[in-house]
PDB file of the backbone (N, CA, C, O) and the ligand in Angstrom, with CONECT records:
HET     ZN  A 101       1
ATOM      1  N   MET A   1      45.234  29.759 -69.468  1.00  0.00           N
ATOM      2  CA  MET A   1      45.101  30.986 -70.268  1.00  0.00           C
ATOM      3  C   MET A   1      43.695  31.563 -70.084  1.00  0.00           C
ATOM      4  O   MET A   1      42.697  30.928 -70.427  1.00  0.00           O
ATOM      5  N   GLY A   2      43.641  32.763 -69.543  1.00  0.00           N
ATOM      6  CA  GLY A   2      42.335  33.372 -69.318  1.00  0.00           C
ATOM      7  C   GLY A   2      41.634  32.875 -68.071  1.00  0.00           C
ATOM      8  O   GLY A   2      40.556  33.351 -67.717  1.00  0.00           O
ATOM      9  N   LYS A   3      42.261  31.907 -67.403  1.00  0.00           N
ATOM     10  CA  LYS A   3      41.642  31.360 -66.194  1.00  0.00           C
ATOM     11  C   LYS A   3      42.043  32.199 -64.975  1.00  0.00           C
ATOM     12  O   LYS A   3      43.181  32.654 -64.856  1.00  0.00           O
ATOM     13  N   CYS A   4      41.097  32.382 -64.099  1.00  0.00           N
ATOM     14  CA  CYS A   4      41.384  33.143 -62.887  1.00  0.00           C
ATOM     15  C   CYS A   4      41.874  32.214 -61.793  1.00  0.00           C
ATOM     16  O   CYS A   4      41.490  31.047 -61.719  1.00  0.00           O
ATOM     17  N   LYS A   5      42.715  32.753 -60.965  1.00  0.00           N
ATOM     18  CA  LYS A   5      43.233  31.971 -59.846  1.00  0.00           C
ATOM     19  C   LYS A   5      42.746  32.545 -58.523  1.00  0.00           C
ATOM     20  O   LYS A   5      42.436  33.729 -58.396  1.00  0.00           O
ATOM     21  N   PHE A   6      42.694  31.657 -57.556  1.00  0.00           N
ATOM     22  CA  PHE A   6      42.249  32.051 -56.220  1.00  0.00           C
ATOM     23  C   PHE A   6      43.186  33.115 -55.653  1.00  0.00           C
ATOM     24  O   PHE A   6      44.407  32.996 -55.756  1.00  0.00           O
ATOM     25  N   ASN A   7      42.618  34.134 -55.067  1.00  0.00           N
ATOM     26  CA  ASN A   7      43.398  35.207 -54.472  1.00  0.00           C
ATOM     27  C   ASN A   7      43.195  35.145 -52.955  1.00  0.00           C
ATOM     28  O   ASN A   7      42.079  35.309 -52.462  1.00  0.00           O
ATOM     29  N   VAL A   8      44.283  34.909 -52.225  1.00  0.00           N
ATOM     30  CA  VAL A   8      44.156  34.750 -50.769  1.00  0.00           C
ATOM     31  C   VAL A   8      43.586  35.998 -50.092  1.00  0.00           C
ATOM     32  O   VAL A   8      43.065  35.913 -48.980  1.00  0.00           O
ATOM     33  N   SER A   9      43.681  37.139 -50.744  1.00  0.00           N
ATOM     34  CA  SER A   9      43.123  38.355 -50.135  1.00  0.00           C
ATOM     35  C   SER A   9      41.600  38.263 -50.058  1.00  0.00           C
ATOM     36  O   SER A   9      40.977  38.985 -49.279  1.00  0.00           O
ATOM     37  N   TRP A  10      40.997  37.387 -50.855  1.00  0.00           N
ATOM     38  CA  TRP A  10      39.539  37.205 -50.782  1.00  0.00           C
ATOM     39  C   TRP A  10      39.144  36.678 -49.410  1.00  0.00           C
ATOM     40  O   TRP A  10      38.046  36.950 -48.922  1.00  0.00           O
ATOM     41  N   LEU A  11      40.036  35.932 -48.799  1.00  0.00           N
ATOM     42  CA  LEU A  11      39.723  35.363 -47.478  1.00  0.00           C
ATOM     43  C   LEU A  11      39.564  36.454 -46.427  1.00  0.00           C
ATOM     44  O   LEU A  11      38.945  36.243 -45.384  1.00  0.00           O
ATOM     45  N   GLU A  12      40.135  37.630 -46.716  1.00  0.00           N
ATOM     46  CA  GLU A  12      40.025  38.754 -45.780  1.00  0.00           C
ATOM     47  C   GLU A  12      38.822  39.631 -46.106  1.00  0.00           C
ATOM     48  O   GLU A  12      38.471  40.532 -45.344  1.00  0.00           O
ATOM     49  N   ASP A  13      38.198  39.357 -47.244  1.00  0.00           N
ATOM     50  CA  ASP A  13      37.053  40.165 -47.666  1.00  0.00           C
ATOM     51  C   ASP A  13      35.883  39.901 -46.720  1.00  0.00           C
ATOM     52  O   ASP A  13      35.531  38.752 -46.453  1.00  0.00           O
ATOM     53  N   VAL A  14      35.291  40.977 -46.221  1.00  0.00           N
ATOM     54  CA  VAL A  14      34.211  40.841 -45.239  1.00  0.00           C
ATOM     55  C   VAL A  14      33.028  40.046 -45.807  1.00  0.00           C
ATOM     56  O   VAL A  14      32.276  39.421 -45.060  1.00  0.00           O
ATOM     57  N   ARG A  15      32.873  40.078 -47.131  1.00  0.00           N
ATOM     58  CA  ARG A  15      31.761  39.345 -47.752  1.00  0.00           C
ATOM     59  C   ARG A  15      31.992  37.838 -47.746  1.00  0.00           C
ATOM     60  O   ARG A  15      31.046  37.051 -47.702  1.00  0.00           O
ATOM     61  N   PHE A  16      33.261  37.451 -47.792  1.00  0.00           N
ATOM     62  CA  PHE A  16      33.581  36.029 -47.955  1.00  0.00           C
ATOM     63  C   PHE A  16      34.153  35.387 -46.694  1.00  0.00           C
ATOM     64  O   PHE A  16      34.221  34.163 -46.579  1.00  0.00           O
ATOM     65  N   ARG A  17      34.556  36.226 -45.762  1.00  0.00           N
ATOM     66  CA  ARG A  17      35.226  35.727 -44.580  1.00  0.00           C
ATOM     67  C   ARG A  17      34.326  34.745 -43.826  1.00  0.00           C
ATOM     68  O   ARG A  17      33.143  35.013 -43.619  1.00  0.00           O
ATOM     69  N   GLY A  18      34.877  33.640 -43.430  1.00  0.00           N
ATOM     70  CA  GLY A  18      34.123  32.682 -42.633  1.00  0.00           C
ATOM     71  C   GLY A  18      33.542  31.533 -43.427  1.00  0.00           C
ATOM     72  O   GLY A  18      33.268  30.473 -42.864  1.00  0.00           O
ATOM     73  N   TRP A  19      33.345  31.718 -44.733  1.00  0.00           N
ATOM     74  CA  TRP A  19      32.783  30.595 -45.485  1.00  0.00           C
ATOM     75  C   TRP A  19      33.657  30.198 -46.667  1.00  0.00           C
ATOM     76  O   TRP A  19      33.591  29.058 -47.125  1.00  0.00           O
ATOM     77  N   LEU A  20      34.474  31.121 -47.167  1.00  0.00           N
ATOM     78  CA  LEU A  20      35.306  30.818 -48.331  1.00  0.00           C
ATOM     79  C   LEU A  20      36.620  30.181 -47.891  1.00  0.00           C
ATOM     80  O   LEU A  20      37.211  30.568 -46.883  1.00  0.00           O
ATOM     81  N   ALA A  21      37.058  29.206 -48.663  1.00  0.00           N
ATOM     82  CA  ALA A  21      38.333  28.560 -48.362  1.00  0.00           C
ATOM     83  C   ALA A  21      39.044  28.258 -49.678  1.00  0.00           C
ATOM     84  O   ALA A  21      38.418  28.128 -50.729  1.00  0.00           O
ATOM     85  N   SER A  22      40.340  28.152 -49.593  1.00  0.00           N
ATOM     86  CA  SER A  22      41.112  27.816 -50.785  1.00  0.00           C
ATOM     87  C   SER A  22      41.233  26.297 -50.872  1.00  0.00           C
ATOM     88  O   SER A  22      41.098  25.591 -49.872  1.00  0.00           O
ATOM     89  N   VAL A  23      41.484  25.816 -52.064  1.00  0.00           N
ATOM     90  CA  VAL A  23      41.715  24.383 -52.269  1.00  0.00           C
ATOM     91  C   VAL A  23      43.050  24.207 -52.973  1.00  0.00           C
ATOM     92  O   VAL A  23      43.681  25.180 -53.387  1.00  0.00           O
ATOM     93  N   ALA A  24      43.467  22.971 -53.102  1.00  0.00           N
ATOM     94  CA  ALA A  24      44.760  22.701 -53.725  1.00  0.00           C
ATOM     95  C   ALA A  24      44.825  23.254 -55.146  1.00  0.00           C
ATOM     96  O   ALA A  24      45.863  23.748 -55.587  1.00  0.00           O
ATOM     97  N   ASN A  25      43.717  23.164 -55.844  1.00  0.00           N
ATOM     98  CA  ASN A  25      43.665  23.687 -57.210  1.00  0.00           C
ATOM     99  C   ASN A  25      43.375  25.184 -57.166  1.00  0.00           C
ATOM    100  O   ASN A  25      42.282  25.578 -56.761  1.00  0.00           O
ATOM    101  N   PRO A  26      44.327  26.030 -57.573  1.00  0.00           N
ATOM    102  CA  PRO A  26      44.124  27.482 -57.475  1.00  0.00           C
ATOM    103  C   PRO A  26      43.043  28.021 -58.409  1.00  0.00           C
ATOM    104  O   PRO A  26      42.646  29.181 -58.304  1.00  0.00           O
ATOM    105  N   GLU A  27      42.573  27.181 -59.314  1.00  0.00           N
ATOM    106  CA  GLU A  27      41.496  27.635 -60.212  1.00  0.00           C
ATOM    107  C   GLU A  27      40.121  27.357 -59.613  1.00  0.00           C
ATOM    108  O   GLU A  27      39.090  27.585 -60.245  1.00  0.00           O
ATOM    109  N   GLN A  28      40.132  26.856 -58.374  1.00  0.00           N
ATOM    110  CA  GLN A  28      38.868  26.566 -57.706  1.00  0.00           C
ATOM    111  C   GLN A  28      38.862  27.191 -56.318  1.00  0.00           C
ATOM    112  O   GLN A  28      39.905  27.555 -55.773  1.00  0.00           O
ATOM    113  N   ALA A  29      37.667  27.304 -55.764  1.00  0.00           N
ATOM    114  CA  ALA A  29      37.516  27.801 -54.401  1.00  0.00           C
ATOM    115  C   ALA A  29      36.530  26.885 -53.703  1.00  0.00           C
ATOM    116  O   ALA A  29      35.746  26.194 -54.354  1.00  0.00           O
ATOM    117  N   ARG A  30      36.568  26.878 -52.378  1.00  0.00           N
ATOM    118  CA  ARG A  30      35.679  26.002 -51.629  1.00  0.00           C
ATOM    119  C   ARG A  30      34.741  26.812 -50.755  1.00  0.00           C
ATOM    120  O   ARG A  30      35.115  27.824 -50.163  1.00  0.00           O
ATOM    121  N   CYS A  31      33.522  26.335 -50.698  1.00  0.00           N
ATOM    122  CA  CYS A  31      32.549  26.948 -49.807  1.00  0.00           C
ATOM    123  C   CYS A  31      32.345  25.995 -48.643  1.00  0.00           C
ATOM    124  O   CYS A  31      31.942  24.849 -48.839  1.00  0.00           O
ATOM    125  N   ILE A  32      32.620  26.459 -47.438  1.00  0.00           N
ATOM    126  CA  ILE A  32      32.551  25.597 -46.264  1.00  0.00           C
ATOM    127  C   ILE A  32      31.107  25.181 -45.939  1.00  0.00           C
ATOM    128  O   ILE A  32      30.846  23.986 -45.807  1.00  0.00           O
ATOM    129  N   PRO A  33      30.161  26.126 -45.806  1.00  0.00           N
ATOM    130  CA  PRO A  33      28.797  25.677 -45.482  1.00  0.00           C
ATOM    131  C   PRO A  33      28.147  24.821 -46.562  1.00  0.00           C
ATOM    132  O   PRO A  33      27.369  23.920 -46.245  1.00  0.00           O
ATOM    133  N   CYS A  34      28.452  25.086 -47.837  1.00  0.00           N
ATOM    134  CA  CYS A  34      27.862  24.280 -48.921  1.00  0.00           C
ATOM    135  C   CYS A  34      28.603  22.958 -49.081  1.00  0.00           C
ATOM    136  O   CYS A  34      28.126  22.057 -49.770  1.00  0.00           O
ATOM    137  N   LYS A  35      29.762  22.840 -48.450  1.00  0.00           N
ATOM    138  CA  LYS A  35      30.603  21.659 -48.609  1.00  0.00           C
ATOM    139  C   LYS A  35      30.839  21.376 -50.088  1.00  0.00           C
ATOM    140  O   LYS A  35      30.821  20.225 -50.524  1.00  0.00           O
ATOM    141  N   SER A  36      31.060  22.447 -50.854  1.00  0.00           N
ATOM    142  CA  SER A  36      31.264  22.260 -52.284  1.00  0.00           C
ATOM    143  C   SER A  36      32.425  23.109 -52.781  1.00  0.00           C
ATOM    144  O   SER A  36      32.787  24.132 -52.200  1.00  0.00           O
ATOM    145  N   THR A  37      32.980  22.639 -53.870  1.00  0.00           N
ATOM    146  CA  THR A  37      34.067  23.347 -54.519  1.00  0.00           C
ATOM    147  C   THR A  37      33.550  23.845 -55.852  1.00  0.00           C
ATOM    148  O   THR A  37      32.889  23.111 -56.586  1.00  0.00           O
ATOM    149  N   PHE A  38      33.851  25.088 -56.160  1.00  0.00           N
ATOM    150  CA  PHE A  38      33.380  25.611 -57.444  1.00  0.00           C
ATOM    151  C   PHE A  38      34.536  26.211 -58.222  1.00  0.00           C
ATOM    152  O   PHE A  38      35.527  26.664 -57.650  1.00  0.00           O
ATOM    153  N   LYS A  39      34.387  26.203 -59.540  1.00  0.00           N
ATOM    154  CA  LYS A  39      35.433  26.715 -60.416  1.00  0.00           C
ATOM    155  C   LYS A  39      35.366  28.230 -60.501  1.00  0.00           C
ATOM    156  O   LYS A  39      34.284  28.817 -60.530  1.00  0.00           O
ATOM    157  N   LEU A  40      36.518  28.845 -60.541  1.00  0.00           N
ATOM    158  CA  LEU A  40      36.572  30.295 -60.701  1.00  0.00           C
ATOM    159  C   LEU A  40      36.444  30.646 -62.170  1.00  0.00           C
ATOM    160  O   LEU A  40      35.994  31.737 -62.519  1.00  0.00           O
ATOM    161  N   GLY A  41      36.841  29.718 -63.031  1.00  0.00           N
ATOM    162  CA  GLY A  41      36.711  29.922 -64.470  1.00  0.00           C
ATOM    163  C   GLY A  41      37.379  31.205 -64.916  1.00  0.00           C
ATOM    164  O   GLY A  41      38.500  31.512 -64.512  1.00  0.00           O
ATOM    165  N   THR A  42      36.677  31.950 -65.751  1.00  0.00           N
ATOM    166  CA  THR A  42      37.214  33.228 -66.223  1.00  0.00           C
ATOM    167  C   THR A  42      36.618  34.379 -65.438  1.00  0.00           C
ATOM    168  O   THR A  42      36.928  35.541 -65.697  1.00  0.00           O
ATOM    169  N   MET A  43      35.752  34.054 -64.468  1.00  0.00           N
ATOM    170  CA  MET A  43      35.063  35.110 -63.727  1.00  0.00           C
ATOM    171  C   MET A  43      35.804  35.538 -62.473  1.00  0.00           C
ATOM    172  O   MET A  43      35.614  36.660 -62.002  1.00  0.00           O
ATOM    173  N   GLY A  44      36.640  34.676 -61.922  1.00  0.00           N
ATOM    174  CA  GLY A  44      37.394  35.039 -60.742  1.00  0.00           C
ATOM    175  C   GLY A  44      36.508  35.392 -59.571  1.00  0.00           C
ATOM    176  O   GLY A  44      35.652  34.604 -59.169  1.00  0.00           O
ATOM    177  N   ILE A  45      36.709  36.574 -59.026  1.00  0.00           N
ATOM    178  CA  ILE A  45      35.948  36.987 -57.842  1.00  0.00           C
ATOM    179  C   ILE A  45      34.454  37.038 -58.124  1.00  0.00           C
ATOM    180  O   ILE A  45      33.641  36.873 -57.214  1.00  0.00           O
ATOM    181  N   LYS A  46      34.094  37.264 -59.375  1.00  0.00           N
ATOM    182  CA  LYS A  46      32.665  37.293 -59.716  1.00  0.00           C
ATOM    183  C   LYS A  46      32.030  35.920 -59.535  1.00  0.00           C
ATOM    184  O   LYS A  46      30.843  35.809 -59.229  1.00  0.00           O
ATOM    185  N   ALA A  47      32.831  34.878 -59.727  1.00  0.00           N
ATOM    186  CA  ALA A  47      32.319  33.522 -59.502  1.00  0.00           C
ATOM    187  C   ALA A  47      32.042  33.319 -58.024  1.00  0.00           C
ATOM    188  O   ALA A  47      31.092  32.633 -57.646  1.00  0.00           O
ATOM    189  N   VAL A  48      32.884  33.924 -57.188  1.00  0.00           N
ATOM    190  CA  VAL A  48      32.702  33.823 -55.739  1.00  0.00           C
ATOM    191  C   VAL A  48      31.434  34.582 -55.331  1.00  0.00           C
ATOM    192  O   VAL A  48      30.622  34.088 -54.549  1.00  0.00           O
ATOM    193  N   VAL A  49      31.284  35.784 -55.876  1.00  0.00           N
ATOM    194  CA  VAL A  49      30.099  36.600 -55.575  1.00  0.00           C
ATOM    195  C   VAL A  49      28.850  35.881 -56.078  1.00  0.00           C
ATOM    196  O   VAL A  49      27.830  35.836 -55.390  1.00  0.00           O
ATOM    197  N   SER A  50      28.937  35.331 -57.266  1.00  0.00           N
ATOM    198  CA  SER A  50      27.812  34.615 -57.851  1.00  0.00           C
ATOM    199  C   SER A  50      27.402  33.432 -56.976  1.00  0.00           C
ATOM    200  O   SER A  50      26.214  33.187 -56.766  1.00  0.00           O
ATOM    201  N   HIS A  51      28.388  32.707 -56.472  1.00  0.00           N
ATOM    202  CA  HIS A  51      28.088  31.581 -55.582  1.00  0.00           C
ATOM    203  C   HIS A  51      27.433  32.088 -54.303  1.00  0.00           C
ATOM    204  O   HIS A  51      26.472  31.499 -53.808  1.00  0.00           O
ATOM    205  N   MET A  52      27.961  33.182 -53.776  1.00  0.00           N
ATOM    206  CA  MET A  52      27.452  33.744 -52.532  1.00  0.00           C
ATOM    207  C   MET A  52      25.978  34.136 -52.670  1.00  0.00           C
ATOM    208  O   MET A  52      25.203  34.035 -51.719  1.00  0.00           O
ATOM    209  N   GLN A  53      25.610  34.584 -53.870  1.00  0.00           N
ATOM    210  CA  GLN A  53      24.242  35.060 -54.089  1.00  0.00           C
ATOM    211  C   GLN A  53      23.289  33.950 -54.501  1.00  0.00           C
ATOM    212  O   GLN A  53      22.090  34.186 -54.647  1.00  0.00           O
ATOM    213  N   SER A  54      23.805  32.746 -54.689  1.00  0.00           N
ATOM    214  CA  SER A  54      22.935  31.642 -55.109  1.00  0.00           C
ATOM    215  C   SER A  54      22.040  31.210 -53.950  1.00  0.00           C
ATOM    216  O   SER A  54      22.407  31.320 -52.780  1.00  0.00           O
ATOM    217  N   GLN A  55      20.866  30.720 -54.309  1.00  0.00           N
ATOM    218  CA  GLN A  55      19.918  30.284 -53.283  1.00  0.00           C
ATOM    219  C   GLN A  55      20.504  29.137 -52.468  1.00  0.00           C
ATOM    220  O   GLN A  55      20.328  29.066 -51.252  1.00  0.00           O
ATOM    221  N   LYS A  56      21.202  28.243 -53.160  1.00  0.00           N
ATOM    222  CA  LYS A  56      21.820  27.092 -52.490  1.00  0.00           C
ATOM    223  C   LYS A  56      22.731  27.575 -51.365  1.00  0.00           C
ATOM    224  O   LYS A  56      22.695  27.055 -50.250  1.00  0.00           O
ATOM    225  N   HIS A  57      23.552  28.587 -51.680  1.00  0.00           N
ATOM    226  CA  HIS A  57      24.490  29.074 -50.678  1.00  0.00           C
ATOM    227  C   HIS A  57      23.772  29.756 -49.520  1.00  0.00           C
ATOM    228  O   HIS A  57      24.130  29.566 -48.358  1.00  0.00           O
ATOM    229  N   LYS A  58      22.751  30.557 -49.850  1.00  0.00           N
ATOM    230  CA  LYS A  58      22.034  31.261 -48.786  1.00  0.00           C
ATOM    231  C   LYS A  58      21.410  30.273 -47.814  1.00  0.00           C
ATOM    232  O   LYS A  58      21.424  30.474 -46.600  1.00  0.00           O
ATOM    233  N   THR A  59      20.863  29.205 -48.373  1.00  0.00           N
ATOM    234  CA  THR A  59      20.258  28.169 -47.533  1.00  0.00           C
ATOM    235  C   THR A  59      21.329  27.486 -46.685  1.00  0.00           C
ATOM    236  O   THR A  59      21.145  27.287 -45.485  1.00  0.00           O
ATOM    237  N   SER A  60      22.433  27.134 -47.307  1.00  0.00           N
ATOM    238  CA  SER A  60      23.515  26.461 -46.580  1.00  0.00           C
ATOM    239  C   SER A  60      24.100  27.357 -45.507  1.00  0.00           C
ATOM    240  O   SER A  60      24.355  26.913 -44.388  1.00  0.00           O
ATOM    241  N   ALA A  61      24.313  28.622 -45.849  1.00  0.00           N
ATOM    242  CA  ALA A  61      24.923  29.556 -44.916  1.00  0.00           C
ATOM    243  C   ALA A  61      24.022  29.751 -43.704  1.00  0.00           C
ATOM    244  O   ALA A  61      24.500  29.895 -42.579  1.00  0.00           O
ATOM    245  N   ARG A  62      22.710  29.755 -43.944  1.00  0.00           N
ATOM    246  CA  ARG A  62      21.778  29.958 -42.851  1.00  0.00           C
ATOM    247  C   ARG A  62      21.817  28.759 -41.903  1.00  0.00           C
ATOM    248  O   ARG A  62      21.886  28.922 -40.685  1.00  0.00           O
ATOM    249  N   SER A  63      21.774  27.569 -42.467  1.00  0.00           N
ATOM    250  CA  SER A  63      21.793  26.385 -41.605  1.00  0.00           C
ATOM    251  C   SER A  63      23.164  26.224 -40.957  1.00  0.00           C
ATOM    252  O   SER A  63      23.288  25.677 -39.861  1.00  0.00           O
ATOM    253  N   HIS A  64      24.194  26.712 -41.658  1.00  0.00           N
ATOM    254  CA  HIS A  64      25.540  26.616 -41.104  1.00  0.00           C
ATOM    255  C   HIS A  64      25.658  27.458 -39.832  1.00  0.00           C
ATOM    256  O   HIS A  64      26.267  27.028 -38.853  1.00  0.00           O
ATOM    257  N   THR A  65      25.076  28.650 -39.851  1.00  0.00           N
ATOM    258  CA  THR A  65      25.171  29.524 -38.686  1.00  0.00           C
ATOM    259  C   THR A  65      24.281  29.016 -37.556  1.00  0.00           C
ATOM    260  O   THR A  65      24.478  29.377 -36.396  1.00  0.00           O
ATOM    261  N   GLN A  66      23.293  28.170 -37.898  1.00  0.00           N
ATOM    262  CA  GLN A  66      22.399  27.647 -36.870  1.00  0.00           C
ATOM    263  C   GLN A  66      22.865  26.296 -36.352  1.00  0.00           C
ATOM    264  O   GLN A  66      22.192  25.671 -35.533  1.00  0.00           O
ATOM    265  N   THR A  67      23.998  25.857 -36.823  1.00  0.00           N
ATOM    266  CA  THR A  67      24.495  24.554 -36.391  1.00  0.00           C
ATOM    267  C   THR A  67      24.704  24.544 -34.879  1.00  0.00           C
ATOM    268  O   THR A  67      25.223  25.512 -34.322  1.00  0.00           O
ATOM    269  N   PRO A  68      24.315  23.483 -34.220  1.00  0.00           N
ATOM    270  CA  PRO A  68      24.468  23.425 -32.762  1.00  0.00           C
ATOM    271  C   PRO A  68      25.908  23.205 -32.318  1.00  0.00           C
ATOM    272  O   PRO A  68      26.191  23.176 -31.120  1.00  0.00           O
ATOM    273  N   ALA A  69      26.810  23.053 -33.263  1.00  0.00           N
ATOM    274  CA  ALA A  69      28.206  22.760 -32.926  1.00  0.00           C
ATOM    275  C   ALA A  69      28.801  23.822 -32.012  1.00  0.00           C
ATOM    276  O   ALA A  69      29.532  23.499 -31.076  1.00  0.00           O
ATOM    277  N   ILE A  70      28.492  25.088 -32.277  1.00  0.00           N
ATOM    278  CA  ILE A  70      29.078  26.177 -31.495  1.00  0.00           C
ATOM    279  C   ILE A  70      28.570  26.146 -30.059  1.00  0.00           C
ATOM    280  O   ILE A  70      29.358  26.241 -29.118  1.00  0.00           O
ATOM    281  N   SER A  71      27.254  26.013 -29.888  1.00  0.00           N
ATOM    282  CA  SER A  71      26.719  26.008 -28.534  1.00  0.00           C
ATOM    283  C   SER A  71      27.154  24.758 -27.782  1.00  0.00           C
ATOM    284  O   SER A  71      27.386  24.796 -26.573  1.00  0.00           O
ATOM    285  N   THR A  72      27.264  23.643 -28.515  1.00  0.00           N
ATOM    286  CA  THR A  72      27.730  22.405 -27.879  1.00  0.00           C
ATOM    287  C   THR A  72      29.149  22.602 -27.366  1.00  0.00           C
ATOM    288  O   THR A  72      29.488  22.223 -26.245  1.00  0.00           O
ATOM    289  N   PHE A  73      29.965  23.205 -28.221  1.00  0.00           N
ATOM    290  CA  PHE A  73      31.348  23.484 -27.852  1.00  0.00           C
ATOM    291  C   PHE A  73      31.386  24.437 -26.662  1.00  0.00           C
ATOM    292  O   PHE A  73      32.177  24.273 -25.733  1.00  0.00           O
ATOM    293  N   CYS A  74      30.519  25.422 -26.716  1.00  0.00           N
ATOM    294  CA  CYS A  74      30.468  26.442 -25.685  1.00  0.00           C
ATOM    295  C   CYS A  74      30.130  25.816 -24.332  1.00  0.00           C
ATOM    296  O   CYS A  74      30.739  26.140 -23.312  1.00  0.00           O
ATOM    297  N   ILE A  75      29.147  24.915 -24.345  1.00  0.00           N
ATOM    298  CA  ILE A  75      28.731  24.278 -23.098  1.00  0.00           C
ATOM    299  C   ILE A  75      29.872  23.438 -22.524  1.00  0.00           C
ATOM    300  O   ILE A  75      30.183  23.519 -21.335  1.00  0.00           O
ATOM    301  N   SER A  76      30.491  22.628 -23.391  1.00  0.00           N
ATOM    302  CA  SER A  76      31.548  21.766 -22.890  1.00  0.00           C
ATOM    303  C   SER A  76      32.764  22.576 -22.440  1.00  0.00           C
ATOM    304  O   SER A  76      33.452  22.210 -21.487  1.00  0.00           O
ATOM    305  N   ALA A  77      33.017  23.692 -23.147  1.00  0.00           N
ATOM    306  CA  ALA A  77      34.176  24.503 -22.817  1.00  0.00           C
ATOM    307  C   ALA A  77      34.003  25.238 -21.505  1.00  0.00           C
ATOM    308  O   ALA A  77      34.980  25.542 -20.821  1.00  0.00           O
ATOM    309  N   THR A  78      32.747  25.526 -21.151  1.00  0.00           N
ATOM    310  CA  THR A  78      32.514  26.304 -19.946  1.00  0.00           C
ATOM    311  C   THR A  78      31.867  25.473 -18.846  1.00  0.00           C
ATOM    312  O   THR A  78      31.395  26.011 -17.844  1.00  0.00           O
ATOM    313  N   ALA A  79      31.849  24.181 -19.037  1.00  0.00           N
ATOM    314  CA  ALA A  79      31.173  23.296 -18.067  1.00  0.00           C
ATOM    315  C   ALA A  79      31.717  23.490 -16.654  1.00  0.00           C
ATOM    316  O   ALA A  79      30.979  23.426 -15.671  1.00  0.00           O
ATOM    317  N   ALA A  80      33.005  23.724 -16.579  1.00  0.00           N
ATOM    318  CA  ALA A  80      33.639  23.873 -15.266  1.00  0.00           C
ATOM    319  C   ALA A  80      33.174  25.152 -14.567  1.00  0.00           C
ATOM    320  O   ALA A  80      33.169  25.231 -13.338  1.00  0.00           O
ATOM    321  N   ASP A  81      32.785  26.152 -15.365  1.00  0.00           N
ATOM    322  CA  ASP A  81      32.356  27.435 -14.792  1.00  0.00           C
ATOM    323  C   ASP A  81      30.853  27.506 -14.579  1.00  0.00           C
ATOM    324  O   ASP A  81      30.336  28.531 -14.133  1.00  0.00           O
ATOM    325  N   GLY A  82      30.155  26.440 -14.890  1.00  0.00           N
ATOM    326  CA  GLY A  82      28.707  26.472 -14.759  1.00  0.00           C
ATOM    327  C   GLY A  82      28.055  26.770 -16.086  1.00  0.00           C
ATOM    328  O   GLY A  82      28.731  27.150 -17.042  1.00  0.00           O
ATOM    329  N   PRO A  83      26.752  26.604 -16.157  1.00  0.00           N
ATOM    330  CA  PRO A  83      26.003  26.738 -17.426  1.00  0.00           C
ATOM    331  C   PRO A  83      25.732  28.198 -17.791  1.00  0.00           C
ATOM    332  O   PRO A  83      24.598  28.667 -17.699  1.00  0.00           O
ATOM    333  N   ARG A  84      26.758  28.896 -18.198  1.00  0.00           N
ATOM    334  CA  ARG A  84      26.587  30.298 -18.569  1.00  0.00           C
ATOM    335  C   ARG A  84      26.007  30.474 -19.962  1.00  0.00           C
ATOM    336  O   ARG A  84      25.454  31.530 -20.270  1.00  0.00           O
ATOM    337  N   CYS A  85      26.124  29.440 -20.823  1.00  0.00           N
ATOM    338  CA  CYS A  85      25.685  29.590 -22.212  1.00  0.00           C
ATOM    339  C   CYS A  85      24.195  29.323 -22.330  1.00  0.00           C
ATOM    340  O   CYS A  85      23.639  29.400 -23.425  1.00  0.00           O
TER     341      CYS A  85
HETATM  342 ZN    ZN A 101      28.169  28.241 -50.582  1.00  0.00          ZN2+
END
């Protein structure tokens, strides 16, 4: 009662795309770079925006985009074509 549920359309939102994920509990959402799950509570999308604007998230998101996983993948994926990356 009064609790907000996860809305899958948020996953298409340009602000949340790439880091927001749904969890089994529809009253919660998951942040991929923060590796954390947060409650939507009564705020719903505002809880998502609030998380996005938190310092913790900004720090996590920054290190997440700098993760070497992508370039490592890129090198191995294109190894046959030479070191283009
Ligand atoms: Zn986060």
